[in-house]
C-alpha positions in Angstrom: -6.0 -2.2 17.0 -8.0 -0.4 13.9 -8.3 -3.1 11.0 -9.3 -0.2 8.9 -5.9 1.6 9.3 -4.2 -1.6 8.9 -6.2 -2.5 5.5 -5.3 1.3 4.5 -1.6 0.8 5.3 -1.5 -2.6 3.1 -3.6 -0.8 0.3 -0.9 1.9 0.2 2.0 -0.5 0.4 0.6 -2.3 -2.5 0.1 0.8 -4.4 3.5 2.3 -3.8 4.9 -1.0 -4.7 2.9 -1.0 -8.1 4.2 2.5 -8.7 7.6 1.9 -7.8 8.0 -1.1 -10.1 6.3 1.2 -13.0 8.9 3.8 -12.3 11.7 1.2 -12.9 
């Protein structure tokens, strides 16, 4: 398993949540 890919997914997940909360 690639740690970089996991980090990337977590990073994008964090950003998506952030923007989603800002939108609402």
